[in-house]
N, C-alpha and C positions, 0 to 999 in steps of 0.2 A: 321746920317745914310743915309739920302737922298743924301748927297754929295758922300758918299762912294758908294752907289748904282749906281749913275750916272757914277762915275769913273770906276766902275767894270762892268758896263753895265748889271746889274741885278736888280731885284726888291728890294724894301725896306724890304719886308717880308723875302726874302732870306738872306739879311744881318742880320736881326734880328734873324733868325733861327740859323745862325752860331755863332753869338755873345752870344746868350742866351742858346744855346744848346737845342733848343726846337724841332728841326727836323734835319734830315740827309741832308747834302749838299755835292754834288759830289766833288771829289778832284780838278777837273778843276775850278769849281766855287769858291771853298774855297781858292785856290791859288790866283785867281783874286781879291777876296774880301780882303784877307790879304795883298796883295800888295797895294791895294787902301788905306787901313787903314794906312799902313806905309807912303805912299806918302802924304796923307792928314794930318797925325798926329792925327787921331781921338782917343779920349779917352772917355770911358763911364762916364756919370755923375752919381756917386754913390748915391747922395742924391735924384736926380730925379727918378732914378731907384727904390730906396727904397720906395718912395712915391707911385709909380705906382704899385709895386709888393707887398707892405705890409710887406716886410721883409728887414732887413739890412744885413743879413748874418754875423752878429756880435753877440758875446756873451760877457757878463760881468763876470769877475772873481775877487773876493776880497779875500785877504789873510791877516793875522795879522802881519806877519814878512817876508819880502822878503829876509832878510839877513840870516834867519834860513835855513840851508841846506836842511831840510826836505821840506819846502814849495818851495824853489828854484827848487828842483828836481821835485816836483809834478807839479808846473807851467810849467816846460819844457815839461813834458809828455802830459799835457792837451793841450798846444800850438800845439804840433806836431799832436795830434789827430784831432783837429779842422782844422788845416791847410790842412790835407789830405781830410777832408770833405768839404773844400771850405769856411770855416768860419774864420773871423778875431777874435782876442781876445783882449778885453780892460781890462787891469790889473790895479787894485787898491790895495794899501797897507794901512791897517787901523792902524797899530802900536798899536793894542789892545785898541783903543779908540772907545768907543761906538758912540759918536757923529759923529766922522769921518766916521765910517762905515755907519751910516744911511744916511749921506749926500752923500756918494759915491754911495750907492745903488740907491738913488733917481736920482743922476746924470746919472747913467748908464741907468735907465729907461727913463729919459728924452731924452737920445740919441737913444732911440728906439732899444735897444738890443733885440735879439730874445729870449734870455734865460739867466739865472744867475747860477753861481756856487759860493757858499758863504761858507767860513770858518769863522763862525760868532764870534763876541765878545759880552760880556754882557749877560744879562738874556734872551734876545730874545723877550721881550715884544713889542718893536717897530718893530723889524724885522718881527714878526708875522703879525702885521698890514700891513706892506709894502707888504709882500708876498701875504696876502689875497687880497689886492687891485690890485696887479700887474696882468696883463693879459699875463704873460709869465711863462713858466715852470722854476722851481727852484730846484737845487740840493745842498744839504748841504754836505760840505766836511770836514772830520775829526771830526767835532763837531756837535752833534745833538742838537736840540732845542725843548724842551717840548712845545706842542701846535702847532708847525709848521708842518702842514700836507703835507709833500713833500718827494721826494726821498732823500736818504742819502747814503754816503759811509764812513764807520768808521772802526776803528781797535778795536779788543777785548782787550782794554787797561788793564782791570782788570786782565785777565788771563796772559797777557804778563808780568806785574809787579810781579804778584804772582810767576811766574816761576823764574824770576830774583832774587827775595828776597829768595825764597826757595833754590836756588843755593848757595847764600851766607850763608844761615843757614847750609846747608850741608857741607860747607867748615869749619864750626866751629864758625862762627860769631854769637854773641848773642846781641851785642849792634850795631844796624845798623841804621845810620843816614839817614834821607830822606829829600831831598830838593824838594819842590813842587812849582808849579806855582799858579796863581790865582785860587781860588776854584769855580768860577762861570761859568766854562766851563766844559763840560762833560768829556773830556779826563783826566783832572786833578782830578776830582771827582772819576773817575773809577780807575785811577792809585793809588790814595791814598787808595781806597778800596782794591786793590790788595796787597798793602803793609801790611795793617792791617790783611787781611785774611791770608797771609803767616805766619805772626808772631803768630797769634792765632792758626793756624793749627799745629804749632810746639810747642805750649804750652808756648810761650814767651809773656811777657807783652808788651803792646803798650805804650812806654814811650813818653809822649808828649814833653819832653825836647829834644828828638832826631828828632823832626819834625820842619823844618824851611821853611817858605814861601818866595818865591821870585816872580819876575814878568817876568820870562823867559829869562832875559838878563844875559850876562856874569858877570856884576857887582853884580847882585842879587845872583848868585851862589857863587861869591867870599865872599860876606858879610855873607851869610848863612853858608858857610863852616867854616869861621873864628869863628863864634859863636859855631858851633859844636865842632871844634877842641880845643876851649878854655874851654870846660867843664872839671870839675875835673876828671870825669870818661868819657873820650872822646870815641866816637864810634870807633870800629875797622874796620868798613866799612861804606861807604857813597854811597847812590844811588841818582842820580840826575834825575829829571823828564824830562829834555830835554838836548840837546847837547850844546847850548850856556852856560847854567849854569854849565855844567861839566868842561868847559874850565876855568871858574872862580874858580871852586873847585880845579882844578889842580894848579892854580896859588897860591891859599891860602895855599895849602900844601907846596909848595915851599917857600913861604914867611915866614911861621911859622917855617921853618927849619926841616920839616919832609919829608919823601919820600914815594912813592907809588910803590909797595904794601907792602914794609917792615914795615912801621908804620901804614898805613891805606889803605885798599883796596877800589877801586873805580869802580863803574859801572854806566851806564846811559841809558836813553831812547833815541832812535834814533841813528842809525848808520850813519856815514858820511865818506866821502872819505879818510880823514886822520886819522881815528880811529886806523888803523893798522900801522900808521907811528909814532904815539905818543910813547914816552918812559916813561912807558911801554905801550904796545899796549892795547887799551881800550876794556873791555868787555861791550857790548852794547845790547840793544834790537833793532833789525832791523825791520823797517816797510816795507811792500811790495810796495815801492813807485810807481813802474811801474804799478802794478795792481790797486792801488788806483786812480792814474791819469786816466788810461784808463777806469776804471769802471765809474768814475764820468762823463767823456766825453760821454761814451756810453749811460748812463742813460739819459743825456740831449739830445743827438742826437736822441734817440728813441722818446722822447717827441716831438722834433721838426719835426720829420717825420710824426707826426699825431696821435701818441698813447697818447693822452692827458687824456683819461678817465680811464685808468687803475689805480688800487689802488696804493698808494705810496709804493715804494720798499726801504728797508733798507738792504744794503749789509755790513756784518760784516766780516772783513778779520783778519787773524792771524799774529801775530808778530813772530820773531825768535830770540832766545837768541844766540848771537855771543860771544862765550867764547874765550877770549884771555888771556893776562897775567897781567892784572891790579888788579886781586884778588888772594890772596894767602890763602891756608888752614892754620888753627890754631890748636894748641895743638895736641891731639891724631889723629885728622883727617889728619894732615900732614904726619903721619907715616903709615896711612892706604891706602886702594885702592884710587887711584886718583878720586876726585870728577868730574874732567873734563871728565874722561872716562865714569863715570856713567851717566852724562848728555848728552854726545855726542853718547852714545850707544856703 
């Protein structure tokens, strides 16, 4: 900055004011300083500035699956929000591995990030210890964690699945298969609760043979669907708890020689760009991705702005059932008033 100041014939304080935005600099002086910066090739030393200012203007973000369209879209929204606020985002993908998550969070803290947004994996025991020891604000994304006293943005997963299963029941389906993910994270627990609640509200039994567990990936959906479709009394409808697993489910239907929705109706959690390009177009539960990403960013930015002592905030958003044509009515329902009309108002 001394060299820039000499070249622009101004004080070092004036150069610093322009670069750091700490004071107003006249247009004439700004032009001279910017020209001197170009001539000299000056670049700020981000590491030195961080040590001096006590902030890196960087936040850490961990997600379990970067290939899952839901997390891809949320990451994009968060990235844009922090870019507008003048922060960089360091992204880590845990691939649902607890040890990887803990290592990555420690790495982000070692890099002196100013805050964290975490879509956690595992039971949260180690995460709680890390968060308690970290001197930075943390926002939990999509998945809450018992005992971790911090801000969170989640979906009302139980209600969303309740509505989807109730829709299938109103279509006349009584044997509804359910493909879930790992049960140690809150969304899967709540979605399963919504499945059971909808069946019980309709007076239907919860048949454990109709529930299959996967690990969120396409191959898990394929294997689980093959098991369900191989039952002597196979389900007339299958609900998948996320979108990669529904792709595997559709492949299983094809490979076993069946068709959707003629032989089996399909619905899934999470809408994604090609849901309405599938043949048939998929009925899905859509999450408000834009709102989830923006709210998570806003919560963290509020903490970074100095609001550190306010009580933790938990924002619960609502999903939306997107009715398309991958589910068909059965029996008498097919002859009566369209269930689609009843659900869409």
